[in-house]
N, C-alpha and C positions, 0 to 999 in steps of 0.2 A: 348685462349682456356679456357672457363669457367668450373670450377670444382664445380658440384651441390652436397651440402650435404643434404641428405634427413632426415626426422625426426627420422629414426631408426638408424641413424649414417652412412648408407652406402652412397657411392659417385658415381657420375656419370660424366664422362669427355666428352666434345664435342669440336669439332674443329672449331666451328662457333657459334656466338651468338644464342642463343635459346630462344623459347618462353615457356611460362607456359604449353601450349597445347602439345607442343613437348616433354617437360619433361614428361608429364603424358604419352604420347603415347610410350615413351621409356620404362616405367615401365610396361604398358599392355594396351590392347585395351579397356578392361572394365573400367579402371580408366580414360582413355582418354574421353570415351563417358561420364562418370559421372562427369568429371571436370566442376566446375562453375567458380572458380577463383583460385588464388594461394596466398600464402604468401612468400614474398621475404625479408629476413632478417626481419621479423616480420611485414613487410608492406603487407596490402591487396591490390592486383592488378588483372587485367583482366587476361584471360587465353592468349590474344594476347601480353601481356607484354613481351618485349625482355630483356633477361639477357645477359649481355655482359662481365661479371667478375665472379669471385668466389662468391658464395652466398649459404645460407642456404634457402631451398625451401621446402614448404609444398603445396600439391595440396588439394584444398578445393572442397568438395562435399555436396550434401544436408544432409549427416550425421553429418556435423560440424555446430556448432551454427554460424560461419562466413557465412557458405553456406546459412543457413537460412535467415540471414539478407541480402545477395546478391539476394536472391530469392524475398524478400520483396521489396526491393529497386527497382529492375527491374520490378516487377508487378505494382508498382506504376506509373512506366513509361508506362506500357502497358494500364493502366487505362487512362493516360492522352492522349495516341494515340487513343484510342478508343472514348473519348469524343471528340476530334478534328475531328475525321472522321464523327461522327454523328451529332455533334454541331459546325460547323466550325466558328460561331461567337464567341464561348467560348474562353476566354483568360486563359492560364495556369499560376498559381503563383508557390506555393511551395508544395512538396508531400515527407515528411520525413517518415523513418520507426519509428514505435512506438511498444509498447509491444504487442506481438501476431499479428502484421500486419503492416498497413500503412494508410496513408490517402493523398488526393491530394485537394487542394483549388482552385475552379475556379471562374471567373467572368463571368455571363451569365444573360441575361436580364430578364429571367423568371425563377422561381423556378424548380428545377428538381423534379420529381415525382417518385414514386415507379415503374411505367411503364418505365421510362427513365433508371432507375437503372437496370432493367431486360435487356433492350435493350443494355446497356452499357456492362453489364457482357457477353451477347452474342457476342457482337462484341470483346471483349477480347479474349474469346474463339477461335474465327475464326483467329484473328491475331496470337495466341499462335500457333494454328495448322498450320499456314502458315510458321512456323519456320524460321522467318525473321532473317538474320544476324544482330548483333548487333556490330557497329563500334565506335571507339573513334577517335577524331581529336581535334587538339588545334587551337585556334584562339587569336589573340590579343584582349585586352579588348574593345578598342574603336570600332574595327571592329564587335566583337560580339554584342555590343550595337546597332550598326547600323543595323546589320542583323535582330535582334529580332524586332526592331522598324519597319523594312521594311515589316515584315509579321504579323504586328499588335499585337504583343505580348508585351504591354507596361510594363506590371508588370515584365516580365523576363528582359527587358531593364533596368529598375529601379534597380533591383537586382544587375546585372553585373555592372551598373554605380557606385555602392556603393563599388566595389571591387578595390583594388590599381591598378593603371595605368599599373605597371610593372609585375603584376601577369597574368600569361597566363590562358586563359579560356578554359577548356575541356567541349566538346560537345558530346553527344552520339546521334546516329542515328539508326533508324531501320524503313525499308521501307521508306515511305514519311515522316517521322516525326522526328524531331530533338528537343533535349532539353539540357538546361544547366546542367551539373552534374559532380561532382567530380569522381563518381564511386566507386568502380567497379561495372560492371554489368555481367549478365550471357552472354555466346557467341552468343545464339540466343533465339529467343521468344519461341521456342520449348521446352526448358528447364522449361517453367512455366506450370506446370500441375494440380496444385491443389490451386484454389483460390476461393473466394466469396466476393462479396460486401456486406457489413453488413447493413449500415445505412447512412442517410443524416443528416446533421447538418449546422448551420450557422457559420460564423468564420470571425471576423475583419481582414482586411489587415494588416499584420505585428502585429496582436494581440492587436492592439490599438482602443479603442471604438470611437476614433474620426475619424478613417478611414471608407471607405465604407465596407459594409458587403458583404462577399464572400459566396459561398456555398461548403461545405466540404463533400467530398465522402469518407466513410470509407471502408476498406477492410481487408481481412486476406489471408495469403499465406502460404503454407506448402511444405514439400518435396515431399509429396505424398498424394493420396486421403485418406488413412487410417488416417494419421495424421491431415487431415483437417476435417474429419468426427468426430474423436474423440474430436477436439477443439469445433466444432459446437455442440457437445452433452454437452459439459462442459458449453458453452454459455448458452444453453437451460436450464441446471439444475441451472445456476447462476441467470438466470432470475426468476426461480421459488422460489429461496432463497432470491432475492432481499429485503433488509431490509426495504426498502421503502413500498413494497407491504405488507410485513409481518406486519409493523408498522400500516398500515390502517387495515388490517383485524383483528388484535388483539387489535386495539385501544390503542396504546402505546404512540404516539407522533404525532406532525404534525409541519410543517413549512410554514409559509405564507408571502406573498409579503411585508407586513409591517415589517417584520423581517428577511430579507435575511441571510441565515446562522446561525439563532438563533432558537433554539428548544423549542416548547412548549410541556411540558411533560404531559401526561394524568395519572390518577391514576394508572393504571396497569404498564405503562411504568416507572413511579416513583418508583414503589415498586420493580422493577428490579434493577434501580439505587440504592436504599437504601440497598438492599441485598448486592451488589457488594461493596458499600462504607463501610458498617459495617464489611463485611468480611476483607477488606483491613485495616480497623482500626485495627482489630485484629492481622494481619501481622505486622502492625507497632509496636503495643505494645509487641509483642513476639520478635521483633527484636531490642528493645531498642530505638525506636524512640519516641521523644515527639512531639505531634501535636501542630501546630502553625498556625496563621492566620495573613495575611498581607493584607494592603489596595488595593483597586482596582485601584485608581488613584493616581499618584505621579508626583511630579514637574519634568519637563524634565531635570533639572540639574542632577538629579540622573541618568537618562537614557543616558545622555551624559558621566557622569563619568564612567558607567558601560561598555560603548562602544556600546550599542544598538542603540544610536542616529546615529552613522557614519555607522553601519552595518545592521540596521533593521528597520529604520524609515519608510521606504515605506510600511511596513507591520503593522503599529502602528496606532492606533486612538488617536486623539487629541482633547482637549477642553480647554477653557480659562476661568478664573474667576479672577476678580479684577487684570486684567492686567498681570496674571501669566498664563504660558502655561503648562498644565498637559497632561499626556498621561495615557491611560487605559494600564493596564501592560499586556504585550504579553506573560510574563513568571514571575515565582515566585522568581527566584534566587536573584535578587537584594534585595528584602524585606527580604529574609531569612539572607543575610548578615547584614542588619540593626538590626536584632534581636540578631545575634551573636555580633555585635559591641556594643550593650546596656550592657556593663559591661566587666570587664578584666577577661580573662580567662587564666589558667596555662595549661601547657602541661599534668597535671593530670587529667584535666577536658575532655580530648580528648580521643577517638573520641566523638563528640557531633553531635547527629543525629535529624534533624528536619524533620517532614512531614506536608504536607498541601494538602487538596483537595482544590486547588487554581483555582478560576474561572479567566480565561484569554480571551483577545480578540485579534485577529489578522485580519487584513485587507486583507483578501484573494480576489483574483479577482472573480467577480460574475461568470464567466464563469468555474471557478474550483471548485464551491460549488457542493456537491453531497451528498443529504440526510444528515444523521448524521455522515457520514464518513468524510465529509470535511466541516467544519463549521466556522463561524467567532467568535462564543462565545463557549468556552468550559471549561471542568474542568479536571485537571490533578491529578493523585496520585503522587503528586511531592514530592520529598525528597531530602535533602542536608546533606551531611556528612563533618563535619570540622574535620580534623585529621592531624597528622603527616606524614611525608614521609614514616616512618617505618610501619605505620598503613595501608597503601594504599593496599598492596596485601592481607591482610586479609579482609578488608573491601570488595573488589572487589570480593574475593572468597566467602565471606558469602552472598553477594547479588546475586551471580550466583546461589547458592543452593536455596535461597528464591524464586528467580524468577521461577526456575524450578518447584518447589512445586506448586507455584500459577498456572502456566499454566497447569499442570496436573490437578489440582482441577476444571479448567474451561473446561477440555476435550481436551487440545492441548497437543500431545506428540511427534509430529515431529517438530523440529525446527532447525534453523542454527544460528550460532553465526558469526558476522561479526565486524570487526574493521574499522570504517569510519575515514580517515586519512585527514591531513591538506588541506583545500580547498584554492583556489587561494586568495579569499578575506578573509583576517584574521588579527587577531592582535597577536603580540608575535614574537619573534625572531625564526630562524631556530633551535637554540639550544633549546629553550623551547619545540618546537614541537618534536624535536628528543627525548628529555627527557621523556615528557609525553607519546608519542606513545610507547616508550620502556616500560615504566612502565605498561601500558595495556597488553602488550605482555607477559611480564613477569608474571603478576598476572593471565591471563588465562592459561598460560602454567603451573603454580602452581596448577591451578584447573583441569589439565588433561583435557583441552578442546581444540578441533581442531576449527579453525577459518579461515574465508575468509577476505581478506583485500580490502577495497573500497577506492582507492586513490581520494582525492579531494571532498569526501563527509562529511567530519567533520563539526562540528559546528565552527562559525567564532572564537570562543575563546578556543577551546579545541577539541581533538579527542575524539571519543566515541565508546563503545562496543554497538552493536545493537543486539537484539533478534528478528529474522525473524521466525514466525510461520506458518506452512502449515495447511490449513483448510481441511474440509471433501471432498471437490472436487478438492483439488491439488492447490489452490492458496496460494500464500505466502503474509503474512502480517507483516510489521515491527512494533513491539510493544515497548518492553522495551529498555531502555538505560541506560549506566553507563558512566559517562565522569569525566576525571581528569582535574581540572581547578584550575591553580593558578593566571591567570590574573585578573579575576573579583574580588576575595578577596584583591589582592593588589591595584587594582584600587580603591576600596571602603574602603580601611584602615583597613581590618580585620587583627587581630594580636592576638597572644598568647605568654605568657611568657614561654620560654623553661627551660629546666634543667639548662642551663648556666646563667639563669637570664636575657637573651637578649630577645628582641622583635623578633618574626619570624612570616611570613606570612603562615597561614595553607593552606593545600591542601583543595579544596573544590570539593567533588564528587557529580556530579549531577545524580540522579538516579530516574527511574520510571519504573513501572512494567507493568500496563495496559495503561499507557500514557493517552491520552484523553479518559474520560469516555464515552462521546458521541460516539466516533469512535469505542471503545471497545464493547459497547453494540451493535452497528451495526455489527461488526464482529461475535460476539456471535450469533446474530439472524440468520446470513448467515450460519454459520459454522453448527449450530444445525437445520437449516431450520425452525426456529421458535419453535421447540420442545425442549424447554429448559429443562435441568434436574431438578427434583423436587426441589432441593435446591434453584434454580434460578428462577423458574417459579412464575409469579406474583400470580396467583391462583393455589394452590398445588392440592386441592381436591374440587370437587362439589359432594354435597349430594342431591339426586333427589328422589322424591316419584314417585309412579305409580298412586295413586289416592290420593284425599284429605283426606282419613282415616289415611294415614301415616304422615300428616303433622306435628304433634306433636312430633312425634319421630325423624323425620329428623331436626327439629328445635333443639331438645335436642342434637342429634348428633353433629350437626353444632357447637353449643355453647360449648360443651365439646372440640372439636377439636381447636377451635379458643383459649380456655382458655389454652391450652397446647402450644400454640404459632404457630400453623399452619396457613397457608394462606387459608381460607375455605369460600365457598359460598354455599347457598342451592338453589335449584330449585324446587319450589312449583307450577309451573304453570300448568294450566289445559291443558297440551298437552300429547300426546303419549310419552312413555319413550323412544321409539327408536328415535323419533324426538329430544328429549333432549340430548340423548347420541350423536347422529350425530352433533348437535350444538356444544356441549362442547368439542367434538373431534377435530372440525374445529378450536376451540379456543386453541387447543394444551394444554389442562388441563391434567396433569400427571396421576391423579386418579379420577375415577368417582365411587361414592358409590351409590347403588340403594337399596331402602327399599320398599318392598311390604308387603302384609299382612303376608305371610310366615316369612319374616324376622323380622318384628316387633314382631311376636309371640315368636320367638326364641332368641330376643334380639341379632340380627346378622345384617350384611350388605353384599350385593352381591358387590364384589370388581372387578373393571375392569381398565386395564391400557390403556395408550394412544394409545398403539399399537393394541389394541383390544383383548389383552389376558384376559381371564376369570380366575381370582384367586380364584374364588369360594366364599362361604359364610365364614365369620370370625367375631369374636366379636370385638368391636370397640377397646378394649385394645390391642388385638392382632394386628390390622391394625395399631394403633397408634405407637406401638413399632417398627413394621417393617419400618415403615415410618420415625421413629426418627433415626433408625440405617442408613437408606439410606441418610438422610439429614446430620446426622454427619460424614459420610465417603465420602460426596461429590459424591454420586452414585457408589462408588467402593464396596459398600455392600448393600445387600437388594434384593428387587424383581427385576428380570430383565424384560424388556419390556417397 
């Protein structure tokens, strides 16, 4: 007689084995109707799952994160069923859940079209309204292989053939369609009420470019129509904010076929870069960092010593010279250890903080490249702190305060802190990982910080603190990191002389605040929709004339503002002033200054903000002072709009 313990601690007894659906019904008709799946002793299962012993049980609905995953998983099956009904010759391959949705890959002789996508979505709606029961059955592996071969699903047969022979194969069916899947799934297709197919793409079978190209259909699914509509609105807004579009419109950068994943920075884009780099240099200096520079290319023997050869070589670029093999650096840390090693250090020298705007290269798959958010060549605001065990807590706490101040300056106030813990592929003993993970927890606790833990997501050599920032439309980006590492300095021979006159391996703290400069600029462009605050804008002010009678005055004003360190351009074109204002507004220039005969006579300027707010006429000195206050305070003081 199973005793079921519910999340609130209450218990229910049954005199027979019971399904998740029956447990839900015993609680209430409303919950029974809403049930999508269940958790039995923390294992996610179908509502048809039978419980024959005492267990902890939770009913999963569309209000739960697990419920949303079940909905998306089941909607992927709905997509595959619809494709098979409309295009019987199509072969079904894999269809996982991804962030905010799902996809399914298909082999089909011709390319799917947008019209096909609309027809498939309509068929999915029809199948959902039919409320087809979803059932699970188990089949021996070899029998499952033969079954899928017999119905022409060669890709499914290949997947199953790769599963160990003694592992049972679970199949899910709905109507006339059956698919390989671990599950769980919704009890019937009628539970799938809010979905949309979003795009088509190509994808290689098993992600290998040597294999045949398949067609990938992406979709999204939510618990109800309101959530779906909100998501589609976010997607629409994200498209407007796409940094690639903004980069073209503002002439900031480009990437071309001859340099995949490598950025060509144009003058205005490089101006943004330089503002950020010089700002971060100031942060370095204020925090006691010494700026250094390491080589771009190093012999692979160093990368073997550091551990990168065994754990990271698939992501590295290599070259040869005089029968020696070299690697372009994928990260800066081994080079910083070499600088530390060039001389003997005492415990009195520590902490020793190095910072570098280090250019790195990583051999990212071409399919994963995305504008300047995911590139092969990038520059990090990279830093490493060599310190004693006793200094770790203070350094992590100081870094935390430093990172928060930087993010606020760039307009980010909503952030989450997470600790990424030991991955499966790693170096170091369990004792090492226990100790370093414990140190990070202790340091964050000392800083009064709440955090989330991410099992398996640490670097191969150390756990790390991650800073995740939420942008203006609710998306989350992982930026800064802080890692405690003893393995790399030990492997590369880093030592200091302690108070006991013995040699010790220092702790090496890997830290970055903005991370990749390229990625950070892309995030900033999307967060601000290209309307960068004045202190970051590549052009802060445009001074324009109404007729050529004001040209000399406009040149004088422009030169004066430039001499005060502002980024200013003049517009003396023979165009209507309304046209000029509109054009520079589209270029997201924070301030537009207009000079007509009246302004020249009074030695004033008509001042207008990017938002269209008219600040009236003011003297050049008054405007310059207001702008200086705004820039110095990173926009927290000064003119609104």
